[in-house]
N, C-alpha and C positions, 0 to 999 in steps of 0.2 A: 456472315457472308464473306467469302474470300475476296481478295483483290481481283482475281481472275473472273469471278462471278460478277463483281461490281462492274468490271469493264464490259462484260456481255450485256448486263442490264442497262448500262449507260448507252451502249450502241442501240439496243432495242428501244429505249426511251426516245432517242433521237429519231429513229425510224418512225415511231408513232407520232412524234411531233410533226415531222415532215408530211406524213400521210394526212394528219388532221389539217395542217396548213393547206395542203393541196385540195382537200375536199371542201374546206371552208370557202375557197375561191372558185369552186366549180358550179356548174349549172345543176339544178336539182336532179335531172336525169342521171348525170354522172355519179352524183352522191348516192342515189338509190342503187345503181349498178355495183357500187363498191361497198355497200352497207355491210354485207356478210363478211367481207374481208376485214373491215374495220372492227367489227365486233369480235371476231375470232382473234385477231391480232391483239386487241385489248385484253382478252382472256389469257392469251399466251404470255403477254407481258406480266400479267398478275402472277402467273405460274413462275416465271423467271424471278420475280421479286420475292415471292413467298416461299419458294421451295429450295432447300439447299441442293445444289447440283453436285453430282458425283464427278469424280475425276474423268470418267469416260465421257459423260455428257459435256463437260467443259472442253475436253480435247476435241470434240466434234464442233462445238459452237464457237470457241475462241477464234479459230482461223476465218470464220465467216465474216465477210464485210457487212452483211446485213442478216444478223442472226434471226431477227423476227420474221423476215421474209422467208428465210430458209425453213424455219419451223412451220410457217403457214403453208408453204409448198408441201412439206412432209404431211401435214394435217390433211391437205386435200387428197393425198394419195391413200389415206387410211380408209378402211371400210366403216369406221365409226363416225358418227356425225352428231351435231347438236340435236338433230331430230331424235336420234337414239337416246340421248341423255334426257331430253324432254319427255319422250314417250315413257321412259323408265320412271321418271319423277311423277308424271301424271298417274301411272299405274300404281305406284307405291303409295302416294299420298291419298288418292281416292279410296284405295283399299283400307288404309289406316283409318280414315274418317268413317267409312262404311262399318268397319268392325267396331269402332267406338260407339257409333249409333246403335248397332245391334246389341252391344253389351249394355248400354244405358236402357234400352227398351226392355231387355230381359230382366234387369234389376228392378225396373219399375213394375213389371208384371209379377215378379217373384221377390218381394222385399224380404230381407233377412231380419229376423228379430222382431 
């Protein structure tokens, strides 16, 4: 991880700490209203920590005072959502299990050797 990326990650970690601190001192209704934001920002922070950022990405993120909030606002503008990712995972994994069961049933009905 480059020094520039470490700086961005440190800023994002500070943002996450502040958000967590704010939510821990809030009434449950406020926490519930911001739960999606918290989860997405936590995931974005993981991406920042685990993914080497390109020069282009760093040139956009470095000047941001709040890079995590910046990325969250960009995420909200995309047409992709967690629901899309979950829908895809459910479809893929249930299909995988179904095919495995079908294969096992076929092998049971038609033993080889």
